PATOR-895548 format. One line per field, with one value per atom (N, C-alpha, C): residue in one letter; atom name; z, y negated, x. Coordinates in Angstrom, 2 decimals. Last residue first. Example, Ala and Ser with C-alpha at 12.3 -4.5 7.8 and 13.67 -1.06 7.14 Angstrom:
res	(S/S/S/A/A/A) $
atom	(N/CA/C/N/CA/C) $
pz	(7.08/7.14/7.87/7.80/7.80/7.80) $
py	(2.25/1.06/-0.03/5.69/4.50/3.30) $
px	(12.85/13.67/12.90/13.19/12.30/13.20) $
This chain:
res	(S/S/S/P/P/P/V/V/V/N/N/N/H/H/H/I/I/I/G/G/G/S/S/S/G/G/G/V/V/V/P/P/P/Y/Y/Y/G/G/G/W/W/W/K/K/K/A/A/A/K/K/K/V/V/V/A/A/A/Y/Y/Y/S/S/S/T/T/T/R/R/R/V/V/V/A/A/A/P/P/P/G/G/G/A/A/A/G/G/G/Q/Q/Q/G/G/G/L/L/L/P/P/P/T/T/T/V/V/V/A/A/A/V/V/V/D/D/D/M/M/M/W/W/W/P/P/P/K/K/K/T/T/T/I/I/I/G/G/G/C/C/C/R/R/R/E/E/E/A/A/A/M/M/M/E/E/E/L/L/L/I/I/I/G/G/G/E/E/E/D/D/D/I/I/I/V/V/V/S/S/S/G/G/G/G/G/G/T/T/T/E/E/E/W/W/W/I/I/I/E/E/E/L/L/L/K/K/K/G/G/G/A/A/A/V/V/V/G/G/G/P/P/P/T/T/T/M/M/M/P/P/P/N/N/N/F/F/F/G/G/G/L/L/L/L/L/L/I/I/I/S/S/S/A/A/A/D/D/D/I/I/I/D/D/D/S/S/S/N/N/N/A/A/A/V/V/V/A/A/A/E/E/E/I/I/I/E/E/E/G/G/G/P/P/P/E/E/E/A/A/A/A/A/A/M/M/M/S/S/S/L/L/L/S/S/S/N/N/N/Y/Y/Y/V/V/V/A/A/A/R/R/R/E/E/E/A/A/A/L/L/L/G/G/G/V/V/V/E/E/E/Q/Q/Q/V/V/V/Y/Y/Y/E/E/E/V/V/V/G/G/G/A/A/A/I/I/I/K/K/K/A/A/A/A/A/A/A/A/A/A/A/A/T/T/T/S/S/S/D/D/D/I/I/I/L/L/L/F/F/F/P/P/P/K/K/K/D/D/D/C/C/C/V/V/V/D/D/D/G/G/G/V/V/V/F/F/F/E/E/E/L/L/L/Y/Y/Y/K/K/K/V/V/V/M/M/M/A/A/A/E/E/E/A/A/A/T/T/T/A/A/A/G/G/G/F/F/F/T/T/T/Q/Q/Q/V/V/V/V/V/V/C/C/C/P/P/P/N/N/N/G/G/G/T/T/T/V/V/V/D/D/D/S/S/S/M/M/M/E/E/E/E/E/E/M/M/M/T/T/T/K/K/K/I/I/I/L/L/L/G/G/G/E/E/E/A/A/A/A/A/A/D/D/D/K/K/K/D/D/D/F/F/F/D/D/D/G/G/G/A/A/A/K/K/K/E/E/E/D/D/D/S/S/S/I/I/I/I/I/I/K/K/K/H/H/H/G/G/G/G/G/G/Y/Y/Y/F/F/F/I/I/I/T/T/T/G/G/G/A/A/A/L/L/L/V/V/V/T/T/T/P/P/P/Y/Y/Y/E/E/E/G/G/G/P/P/P/Q/Q/Q/G/G/G/G/G/G/M/M/M/K/K/K/V/V/V/G/G/G/A/A/A/I/I/I/D/D/D/V/V/V/V/V/V/L/L/L/Q/Q/Q/E/E/E/K/K/K/D/D/D/F/F/F/R/R/R/F/F/F/M/M/M) $
atom	(N/CA/C/N/CA/C/N/CA/C/N/CA/C/N/CA/C/N/CA/C/N/CA/C/N/CA/C/N/CA/C/N/CA/C/N/CA/C/N/CA/C/N/CA/C/N/CA/C/N/CA/C/N/CA/C/N/CA/C/N/CA/C/N/CA/C/N/CA/C/N/CA/C/N/CA/C/N/CA/C/N/CA/C/N/CA/C/N/CA/C/N/CA/C/N/CA/C/N/CA/C/N/CA/C/N/CA/C/N/CA/C/N/CA/C/N/CA/C/N/CA/C/N/CA/C/N/CA/C/N/CA/C/N/CA/C/N/CA/C/N/CA/C/N/CA/C/N/CA/C/N/CA/C/N/CA/C/N/CA/C/N/CA/C/N/CA/C/N/CA/C/N/CA/C/N/CA/C/N/CA/C/N/CA/C/N/CA/C/N/CA/C/N/CA/C/N/CA/C/N/CA/C/N/CA/C/N/CA/C/N/CA/C/N/CA/C/N/CA/C/N/CA/C/N/CA/C/N/CA/C/N/CA/C/N/CA/C/N/CA/C/N/CA/C/N/CA/C/N/CA/C/N/CA/C/N/CA/C/N/CA/C/N/CA/C/N/CA/C/N/CA/C/N/CA/C/N/CA/C/N/CA/C/N/CA/C/N/CA/C/N/CA/C/N/CA/C/N/CA/C/N/CA/C/N/CA/C/N/CA/C/N/CA/C/N/CA/C/N/CA/C/N/CA/C/N/CA/C/N/CA/C/N/CA/C/N/CA/C/N/CA/C/N/CA/C/N/CA/C/N/CA/C/N/CA/C/N/CA/C/N/CA/C/N/CA/C/N/CA/C/N/CA/C/N/CA/C/N/CA/C/N/CA/C/N/CA/C/N/CA/C/N/CA/C/N/CA/C/N/CA/C/N/CA/C/N/CA/C/N/CA/C/N/CA/C/N/CA/C/N/CA/C/N/CA/C/N/CA/C/N/CA/C/N/CA/C/N/CA/C/N/CA/C/N/CA/C/N/CA/C/N/CA/C/N/CA/C/N/CA/C/N/CA/C/N/CA/C/N/CA/C/N/CA/C/N/CA/C/N/CA/C/N/CA/C/N/CA/C/N/CA/C/N/CA/C/N/CA/C/N/CA/C/N/CA/C/N/CA/C/N/CA/C/N/CA/C/N/CA/C/N/CA/C/N/CA/C/N/CA/C/N/CA/C/N/CA/C/N/CA/C/N/CA/C/N/CA/C/N/CA/C/N/CA/C/N/CA/C/N/CA/C/N/CA/C/N/CA/C/N/CA/C/N/CA/C/N/CA/C/N/CA/C/N/CA/C/N/CA/C/N/CA/C/N/CA/C/N/CA/C/N/CA/C/N/CA/C/N/CA/C/N/CA/C/N/CA/C/N/CA/C/N/CA/C/N/CA/C/N/CA/C/N/CA/C/N/CA/C/N/CA/C/N/CA/C/N/CA/C/N/CA/C/N/CA/C/N/CA/C/N/CA/C/N/CA/C/N/CA/C/N/CA/C/N/CA/C/N/CA/C/N/CA/C/N/CA/C/N/CA/C/N/CA/C/N/CA/C/N/CA/C/N/CA/C/N/CA/C/N/CA/C/N/CA/C/N/CA/C/N/CA/C/N/CA/C/N/CA/C/N/CA/C/N/CA/C/N/CA/C/N/CA/C/N/CA/C/N/CA/C/N/CA/C/N/CA/C/N/CA/C/N/CA/C/N/CA/C/N/CA/C/N/CA/C/N/CA/C/N/CA/C/N/CA/C/N/CA/C/N/CA/C/N/CA/C/N/CA/C/N/CA/C/N/CA/C/N/CA/C) $
pz	(-4.03/-2.68/-2.35/-6.77/-6.38/-5.05/-6.42/-7.41/-7.01/-4.66/-4.28/-5.14/-6.19/-5.50/-4.85/-6.90/-7.77/-7.10/-5.71/-4.83/-5.58/-7.88/-7.20/-6.46/-9.20/-8.92/-8.24/-10.78/-10.30/-10.12/-10.70/-10.41/-10.13/-12.82/-11.56/-11.62/-15.10/-15.12/-13.87/-15.04/-14.26/-14.38/-17.36/-16.76/-16.04/-17.97/-19.01/-18.48/-15.57/-16.19/-17.44/-15.06/-14.12/-14.78/-17.28/-17.04/-16.16/-16.81/-17.88/-17.88/-14.40/-14.39/-15.48/-15.11/-14.38/-14.30/-16.31/-17.08/-16.32/-13.97/-15.02/-15.84/-12.52/-11.96/-13.06/-14.31/-14.11/-13.34/-14.17/-15.41/-15.03/-11.86/-12.28/-13.46/-9.70/-10.36/-10.88/-8.88/-10.35/-10.82/-6.20/-6.86/-8.47/-4.67/-4.86/-5.46/-3.77/-3.86/-3.90/-5.96/-4.79/-4.98/-6.35/-6.76/-5.53/-6.33/-5.50/-6.25/-7.48/-8.39/-7.56/-6.04/-5.75/-6.44/-6.78/-6.95/-6.93/-4.73/-5.41/-5.46/-4.68/-4.72/-5.27/-3.36/-4.01/-3.91/-1.88/-3.18/-3.99/0.74/-0.22/-1.57/2.60/2.08/1.26/3.16/4.12/3.55/1.14/2.48/3.45/-0.91/-0.87/0.44/0.03/0.00/0.02/-0.34/0.87/1.03/-3.01/-2.24/-1.02/-3.74/-4.19/-3.36/-2.93/-2.06/-2.50/-2.66/-3.32/-2.52/0.11/-0.77/-1.41/1.36/1.21/0.24/0.24/1.16/0.67/-1.48/-0.47/0.76/-4.01/-2.97/-1.82/-4.87/-5.25/-4.23/-4.51/-3.26/-3.73/-6.68/-5.80/-4.65/-7.39/-7.82/-7.05/-6.23/-6.17/-6.47/-6.86/-5.47/-5.26/-9.71/-8.94/-7.52/-10.32/-10.80/-10.02/-9.30/-8.95/-9.32/-11.11/-9.71/-9.06/-13.62/-13.29/-11.91/-13.48/-13.72/-13.22/-10.92/-12.25/-12.15/-8.67/-9.13/-10.40/-6.38/-7.81/-8.34/-3.71/-4.43/-5.82/-2.98/-2.76/-3.32/-4.22/-4.22/-4.08/-3.71/-3.66/-3.50/-4.47/-5.24/-5.10/-2.19/-2.53/-3.29/-2.34/-2.48/-2.98/-0.46/-1.35/-1.14/-0.06/0.41/-0.72/1.03/0.00/0.74/2.90/1.63/0.56/6.26/5.20/4.01/8.28/7.00/5.86/9.84/9.67/8.44/9.89/10.70/10.74/8.02/7.64/8.68/9.52/8.13/7.88/11.53/11.99/10.68/10.25/11.00/11.43/9.12/8.30/9.02/11.50/10.56/9.60/12.67/13.29/12.40/10.68/10.93/11.67/8.84/9.87/10.20/5.59/6.60/7.51/3.80/5.36/6.19/1.36/1.95/3.31/2.16/1.41/1.98/2.26/2.42/1.57/4.00/2.82/3.24/4.24/3.36/4.49/3.42/4.30/3.67/3.38/2.61/3.44/4.57/4.70/3.70/4.18/3.65/3.78/5.32/3.94/3.30/8.20/7.42/5.82/10.03/9.03/7.90/12.54/11.29/10.20/14.86/14.50/13.25/14.74/15.80/15.59/12.37/12.43/13.59/12.90/11.89/11.90/15.31/15.36/14.31/13.89/15.03/15.19/12.19/11.64/12.64/13.89/12.95/12.42/15.29/16.03/15.17/13.03/13.70/14.45/12.78/11.80/12.31/15.08/14.83/13.71/15.03/16.09/15.80/12.81/12.64/13.66/11.69/12.84/12.71/9.78/9.65/10.95/8.41/9.41/9.11/7.55/7.09/8.24/5.97/7.33/7.14/3.74/4.05/5.55/3.08/3.77/3.90/1.26/1.74/2.25/2.61/1.61/2.14/4.11/3.80/2.78/7.08/5.75/5.50/9.87/9.12/7.54/10.94/11.34/10.42/9.99/9.82/9.99/11.00/9.57/9.27/13.74/13.25/11.70/13.88/14.29/13.97/12.82/12.07/12.58/14.82/13.62/12.66/17.13/17.13/15.78/16.24/16.56/16.71/16.10/14.71/15.10/18.56/17.50/16.47/19.67/20.18/19.28/17.92/17.89/18.62/16.32/17.23/17.16/13.90/14.27/15.49/11.11/12.47/13.09/8.04/8.92/10.34/5.85/7.27/7.82/3.00/3.54/4.82/1.64/2.79/3.25/-1.68/-0.76/0.40/-4.57/-3.41/-2.47/-8.14/-6.87/-5.61/-10.03/-9.55/-8.24/-10.96/-11.34/-10.84/-10.01/-11.12/-11.58/-8.05/-9.34/-10.42/-6.50/-7.17/-8.49/-5.37/-5.96/-6.86/-4.02/-5.27/-6.10/-2.04/-2.94/-4.26/-0.56/-1.41/-2.36/0.06/-0.75/-1.41/1.92/0.86/-0.38/3.85/3.19/1.91/4.95/4.39/3.47/5.93/4.83/4.22/7.78/6.71/5.69/9.64/9.05/7.75/10.69/10.13/9.15/11.89/10.74/9.96/13.88/12.94/11.62/15.39/14.69/13.44/15.91/15.72/14.88/17.85/16.89/16.61/19.45/19.66/18.47/19.49/18.43/18.72/21.30/21.84/20.56/19.37/20.13/20.51/18.49/17.52/18.20/19.33/19.95/19.10/17.61/18.61/19.42/14.07/15.12/16.24/12.01/12.73/13.93/10.71/11.67/12.48/10.54/10.01/11.19/11.37/11.30/10.72/9.55/10.57/10.39/8.77/8.71/9.46/8.91/10.02/9.94/5.48/6.69/7.77/1.86/3.28/4.26/-0.65/0.23/1.52/-3.47/-2.08/-1.28/-6.53/-5.66/-4.33/-9.18/-7.96/-7.22/-12.57/-11.82/-10.30/-13.86/-13.59/-12.64/-15.95/-14.86/-14.53/-18.71/-18.22/-17.07/-19.31/-19.52/-19.01/-19.51/-19.72/-20.07/-17.89/-19.13/-19.15/-14.37/-15.73/-16.81/-11.47/-12.26/-13.63/-9.05/-9.53/-10.20/-7.57/-8.52/-8.96/-4.57/-5.17/-6.21/-3.06/-4.14/-5.03/-1.16/-0.72/-1.63/-3.67/-2.29/-1.85/-6.33/-5.87/-4.25/-9.04/-7.44/-7.05/-11.96/-11.29/-9.96/-13.95/-12.78/-12.22/-17.36/-16.26/-15.07/-19.56/-18.89/-17.51/-21.79/-20.50/-19.85/-23.70/-24.09/-22.85/-23.10/-22.76/-23.12/-25.39/-24.49/-24.33/-26.54/-26.09/-24.98/-28.68/-27.44/-27.17) $
py	(18.69/18.84/19.81/17.99/19.11/19.68/15.05/16.16/17.41/13.40/14.19/15.16/11.90/13.03/13.97/9.53/10.64/11.88/7.21/8.34/9.60/4.46/5.54/6.42/1.19/2.23/3.38/-2.14/-0.76/0.20/-5.50/-4.47/-3.08/-6.41/-6.41/-5.19/-6.76/-7.28/-7.21/-5.89/-6.98/-7.62/-4.22/-4.88/-6.11/-3.30/-3.91/-4.61/-2.39/-3.29/-3.97/-0.27/-1.26/-2.59/1.31/0.70/-0.55/2.51/1.61/0.87/3.73/2.77/2.01/5.64/4.55/3.40/7.44/6.81/5.55/8.47/7.76/7.16/9.71/8.53/7.74/11.74/10.50/9.32/13.35/12.80/11.60/14.29/13.11/12.47/15.95/15.66/14.30/16.75/16.41/16.24/18.37/17.95/17.85/18.59/19.77/19.57/15.09/16.52/17.70/12.50/13.39/14.60/9.30/10.70/11.57/6.25/7.42/8.82/3.99/4.80/6.11/0.94/2.49/3.19/-2.15/-1.25/0.20/-4.63/-3.43/-2.57/-8.22/-6.85/-5.76/-10.99/-9.84/-8.60/-12.22/-12.61/-11.94/-11.71/-11.05/-11.66/-12.71/-13.42/-12.81/-10.98/-10.90/-11.89/-11.54/-11.94/-11.99/-10.04/-11.58/-12.03/-7.64/-7.98/-9.56/-7.28/-7.15/-7.66/-7.36/-8.51/-8.46/-5.04/-6.45/-7.53/-3.09/-3.28/-4.70/-4.13/-3.69/-4.03/-3.21/-4.16/-3.58/-1.01/-2.17/-3.34/2.19/0.95/-0.08/4.14/4.58/3.39/3.90/4.21/4.66/0.87/2.12/2.55/-1.20/-0.25/1.00/-2.86/-2.96/-1.99/-2.50/-3.66/-3.85/-0.26/-1.39/-2.63/1.75/1.37/0.17/1.69/1.18/0.92/2.64/1.32/0.69/5.30/4.42/3.05/6.23/6.07/5.15/6.22/5.25/5.15/8.07/6.61/5.85/10.61/10.05/8.60/10.85/11.23/10.60/9.59/9.55/9.69/10.04/10.41/10.41/9.06/10.64/11.01/7.21/7.18/8.77/5.02/6.60/6.53/2.91/3.39/4.77/0.87/2.32/2.56/-1.55/-1.48/-0.07/-2.99/-1.93/-1.63/-6.39/-5.11/-4.26/-9.47/-8.47/-7.34/-11.45/-11.87/-10.66/-12.28/-11.25/-11.49/-13.88/-14.73/-13.49/-12.88/-13.16/-13.74/-12.50/-13.30/-13.46/-10.43/-11.74/-12.71/-8.16/-8.76/-10.18/-8.05/-8.45/-8.85/-7.42/-8.65/-9.05/-5.00/-6.13/-7.44/-3.56/-3.66/-4.94/-3.74/-4.30/-4.57/-2.13/-3.58/-4.29/0.07/-0.31/-1.75/1.63/0.52/0.16/3.53/3.73/2.77/2.37/2.71/3.08/-0.02/1.15/1.37/-1.28/-1.67/-0.55/0.67/0.15/-0.53/-1.29/0.08/0.80/-4.46/-3.65/-2.39/-5.49/-5.18/-4.10/-8.30/-7.13/-6.88/-10.55/-9.23/-8.09/-12.47/-12.80/-11.49/-11.60/-11.43/-11.58/-12.04/-11.21/-11.00/-13.63/-14.33/-13.46/-12.24/-12.54/-13.10/-12.19/-12.77/-13.11/-10.82/-12.17/-12.92/-8.39/-9.15/-10.49/-7.74/-7.87/-8.66/-7.47/-8.40/-8.69/-5.38/-6.72/-7.75/-3.37/-3.86/-5.21/-2.92/-3.37/-3.94/-1.95/-3.25/-4.02/0.38/-0.51/-1.98/1.56/1.47/0.37/1.62/0.86/0.70/3.44/2.09/1.17/5.81/5.37/3.87/6.66/7.18/6.61/3.84/4.97/5.42/1.20/2.42/3.42/-1.40/-1.13/0.08/-1.57/-1.35/-1.09/-4.33/-3.04/-2.88/-5.81/-5.75/-4.38/-5.96/-5.80/-5.89/-6.54/-7.76/-7.45/-4.58/-4.97/-5.94/-4.59/-3.81/-4.15/-5.78/-6.22/-5.67/-4.75/-5.99/-6.52/-2.16/-2.24/-3.77/-2.73/-2.09/-2.31/-3.54/-4.30/-3.88/-1.30/-2.54/-3.49/0.58/0.78/-0.45/-0.57/-0.37/-0.23/-0.50/-1.91/-1.83/2.01/1.07/-0.14/2.96/3.54/2.40/1.83/1.58/2.00/2.74/1.28/0.91/5.78/5.05/3.50/6.56/7.22/6.58/4.77/4.81/5.63/4.07/4.77/5.13/1.92/2.31/2.94/2.14/2.52/2.94/-0.32/0.44/0.86/-0.64/-1.15/-0.06/-1.63/-0.84/-1.30/-1.73/-2.48/-1.43/-0.18/0.03/-0.74/-0.03/-1.23/-1.12/2.20/2.39/1.14/0.88/1.88/1.95/-0.29/-1.26/-0.32/1.66/0.74/-0.25/3.11/3.71/2.76/1.21/1.55/2.17/1.35/0.11/0.18/4.21/3.57/2.43/3.80/4.73/4.31/2.14/1.64/2.44/3.82/2.68/2.05/5.96/6.21/5.05/4.60/5.10/5.40/3.87/2.70/3.27/6.32/5.59/4.47/7.07/7.78/7.03/5.12/5.21/6.03/5.71/4.38/4.42/8.23/8.09/6.73/7.19/7.74/7.45/6.91/7.13/7.73/6.37/5.75/5.82/7.80/6.68/5.85/9.77/8.76/7.55/11.01/10.17/9.27/11.28/11.15/10.31/11.44/12.32/12.42/11.40/10.94/12.02/12.52/11.39/10.99/14.12/14.85/13.89/13.66/13.21/13.72/14.32/15.39/14.94/11.72/12.77/13.99/9.25/10.07/11.06/7.58/7.55/8.31/6.26/6.58/6.58/6.46/6.41/6.98/4.15/5.21/5.21/3.11/2.92/4.41/1.30/2.64/2.24/-0.48/-0.54/0.79/-0.56/0.09/-0.01/-3.78/-2.39/-1.86/-5.80/-5.57/-3.99/-5.30/-6.60/-6.58/-2.84/-3.08/-4.53/-3.81/-2.77/-3.19/-7.01/-6.39/-5.11/-7.28/-7.71/-6.77/-5.79/-6.24/-6.52/-7.06/-6.05/-6.48/-8.24/-8.45/-7.14/-9.27/-8.05/-8.28/-11.46/-11.27/-10.04/-11.24/-11.21/-10.96/-10.45/-10.26/-9.99/-11.45/-11.45/-11.40/-10.18/-10.73/-10.55/-11.03/-10.73/-11.17/-10.11/-10.84/-10.12/-10.62/-9.66/-10.61/-11.10/-11.71/-10.85/-8.54/-9.28/-9.75/-7.01/-8.22/-9.16/-5.27/-5.63/-6.93/-3.70/-4.79/-4.82/-1.52/-1.52/-2.87/-2.73/-2.31/-2.33) $
px	(-0.24/-0.17/-1.31/0.26/0.59/0.35/-0.74/-1.32/-0.97/0.60/-0.61/-1.08/2.45/2.91/1.69/1.27/1.18/1.72/-0.26/0.55/0.59/-0.03/-0.74/0.30/-1.03/-0.03/-0.70/-1.22/-1.81/-0.80/-2.01/-1.05/-1.87/-4.86/-4.17/-3.10/-6.60/-5.26/-4.55/-9.32/-8.86/-7.69/-9.51/-10.65/-10.28/-7.01/-7.89/-8.86/-6.14/-5.30/-6.22/-8.09/-7.83/-7.15/-7.65/-9.05/-8.80/-5.15/-5.39/-6.65/-5.77/-4.80/-4.83/-7.57/-8.12/-7.02/-6.02/-6.94/-7.45/-4.64/-3.98/-4.93/-6.86/-6.14/-5.31/-7.98/-8.58/-7.96/-5.25/-5.83/-6.83/-4.28/-3.68/-4.52/-6.72/-5.51/-5.16/-9.19/-9.12/-7.78/-7.69/-9.08/-8.80/-5.57/-6.48/-7.77/-5.46/-5.01/-5.91/-6.16/-6.66/-5.85/-5.04/-4.80/-5.25/-5.83/-6.43/-6.50/-5.08/-6.06/-6.44/-4.77/-4.40/-5.68/-3.76/-4.86/-4.28/-2.96/-2.34/-3.26/-3.40/-3.95/-3.08/-2.95/-2.11/-2.43/-4.84/-4.62/-3.43/-7.05/-5.98/-5.99/-8.61/-7.58/-6.62/-10.88/-9.74/-8.59/-12.67/-13.09/-11.81/-11.26/-11.52/-11.76/-11.64/-10.28/-10.27/-14.35/-13.77/-12.43/-14.43/-15.07/-14.59/-13.11/-12.50/-13.07/-14.72/-13.54/-12.85/-18.15/-16.97/-15.71/-20.26/-19.70/-18.44/-21.47/-22.38/-21.71/-20.42/-20.29/-21.21/-21.64/-20.82/-20.72/-22.56/-23.35/-22.80/-20.61/-21.26/-22.48/-19.00/-19.16/-19.94/-18.48/-19.72/-19.83/-15.71/-16.52/-17.74/-14.43/-13.86/-14.95/-16.32/-16.18/-15.43/-16.41/-17.50/-17.16/-13.76/-14.18/-15.42/-14.32/-13.20/-13.43/-16.44/-16.44/-15.51/-15.22/-16.41/-16.57/-13.08/-12.92/-14.00/-14.08/-13.73/-13.47/-16.86/-15.74/-15.38/-18.78/-18.66/-17.43/-18.31/-19.56/-19.67/-15.90/-16.27/-17.51/-13.49/-15.07/-15.45/-10.86/-11.20/-12.82/-8.87/-9.97/-10.75/-7.70/-7.81/-9.13/-5.52/-7.08/-7.32/-3.05/-3.42/-4.86/-2.40/-3.04/-3.10/-1.36/-1.20/-1.58/-1.52/-2.03/-1.86/-1.48/-1.09/-1.98/-2.06/-1.44/-1.06/-5.17/-3.59/-3.38/-7.98/-7.23/-5.88/-8.11/-8.73/-8.02/-6.98/-6.42/-6.95/-8.88/-7.54/-6.84/-11.36/-11.23/-9.80/-10.49/-11.10/-10.89/-10.29/-9.24/-9.47/-12.87/-11.71/-10.38/-14.40/-14.48/-13.36/-12.25/-13.17/-13.36/-12.28/-11.76/-12.65/-13.27/-12.96/-12.52/-13.03/-14.31/-14.29/-10.32/-10.88/-12.21/-7.19/-8.55/-9.27/-4.62/-5.16/-6.55/-1.98/-2.37/-3.44/-0.83/-1.68/-1.94/2.35/1.40/0.50/4.56/3.72/2.67/6.01/6.59/5.69/4.44/4.81/5.40/4.59/3.28/3.72/6.49/6.83/5.55/6.27/6.33/6.84/5.38/6.75/7.08/2.44/3.18/4.57/2.07/1.52/2.40/3.13/3.72/3.33/1.28/2.71/3.37/-0.99/-1.01/0.49/-0.65/-0.96/-0.72/-0.05/0.78/0.60/-2.52/-1.32/-0.21/-4.07/-4.49/-3.10/-2.80/-2.69/-3.01/-3.41/-2.19/-1.94/-6.22/-5.64/-4.24/-6.81/-7.03/-6.40/-4.61/-5.24/-5.46/-2.93/-4.21/-5.09/-1.12/-1.42/-2.76/1.03/0.44/0.22/2.04/1.69/0.53/5.11/3.53/3.35/7.23/7.04/5.49/9.86/8.60/8.24/13.28/12.42/10.91/15.40/14.61/13.60/16.41/16.31/15.37/16.55/17.52/17.34/14.05/15.54/16.45/11.85/12.02/13.42/12.17/12.35/12.60/11.94/13.10/13.32/9.27/10.17/11.65/8.12/7.93/9.00/8.33/9.00/9.10/7.20/8.52/9.17/4.41/5.21/6.86/3.82/3.89/4.78/3.99/5.08/4.96/1.80/3.24/4.13/-0.38/-0.11/1.49/0.74/0.01/0.25/2.10/0.83/0.06/3.02/3.04/1.80/5.08/3.93/4.09/5.94/6.34/4.99/7.57/6.33/6.42/9.31/9.47/7.90/10.21/9.04/9.34/12.12/11.82/10.95/12.71/12.44/11.95/14.94/13.51/13.32/17.63/16.80/15.34/19.28/18.06/17.62/20.91/21.42/20.52/19.41/20.38/20.84/17.94/17.22/18.15/19.84/19.27/18.38/20.34/21.45/20.96/17.89/18.21/19.30/17.96/17.06/17.33/20.22/20.14/19.27/19.00/20.31/20.43/17.04/16.82/17.95/18.70/17.77/17.50/20.39/20.95/19.89/18.13/18.82/19.69/17.67/16.63/17.28/20.01/19.53/18.53/20.34/21.18/20.76/17.93/18.01/19.03/15.74/17.13/17.49/13.04/13.55/15.15/9.75/11.07/11.83/7.04/7.79/9.25/5.19/5.93/6.79/4.35/3.29/4.04/6.51/5.78/4.68/9.46/8.36/7.45/11.73/11.71/10.43/12.26/11.40/11.57/13.62/14.29/13.63/11.89/12.84/13.53/8.53/9.87/10.82/5.95/6.98/8.32/4.61/4.26/5.29/6.90/5.78/5.69/9.22/8.45/7.00/8.87/9.67/8.66/8.75/7.99/9.05/9.23/9.89/9.16/7.92/7.84/8.26/8.88/8.74/8.64/7.82/8.26/8.03/9.09/8.09/8.55/10.05/10.21/9.39/8.18/8.88/9.13/7.21/7.59/8.61/6.24/7.66/8.05/3.11/3.85/5.29/2.41/2.32/3.24/1.89/2.34/2.04/3.36/2.32/2.76/5.50/4.93/3.75/8.73/7.62/6.77/9.99/9.73/8.32/10.28/11.13/11.04/8.25/9.58/10.54/6.16/6.20/7.72/4.32/5.68/5.57/2.42/2.39/3.82/0.79/2.10/2.12/-2.03/-1.41/-0.20/-2.50/-2.06/-1.47/-5.15/-4.04/-3.79/-6.12/-6.44/-5.15/-4.75/-5.54/-5.71/-1.79/-3.24/-3.58/0.31/0.12/-1.55/2.88/1.48/1.30/5.50/5.13/3.57) $
């Protein structure tokens, strides 16, 4: 079987292991809940939703994880700070899996970080994400928390392709003043999930897949992608 010469990092979040040599551990899959337009939500801003339906979806994911052997993570999306806190409280209660703190709004993600810190769920949380677009308030919130896992998004709008993705992680390139890896280190992230940034309606999966091999060969870090973006 193909192996990397570089020693490979394996991270463990609430019993879910990710990384290592090819075939060492099964691929971890993240199922998204509470996304924009999700039919179980009645009010996206307030975070009102059908709790029975939401729990059913999470339990189905857990059952499929047991059947397939692929560990699962709950990608928890919240449009607002109020919604994010409600969703994380629910996910924290109904399952014991790792979960992502995910939003397009910095305020919602910051609220999520503060909530998991307050209630003692930081060890199950994965921040999504540290990137070229991360706001100072986000970085400060993560740095002041006990969260030690984060997705590090390798999106570089100025330099496409494999080289640009590696550059944004390593130096920030011509986009930001520091590399995202340095940013993560300042935040106390010791469990990086490298996201190769599959772009919709762009270069597609080719550079992203090649970047996956480059990341493993260069740093030995766990790597993944939102490969569903290819046809979007």
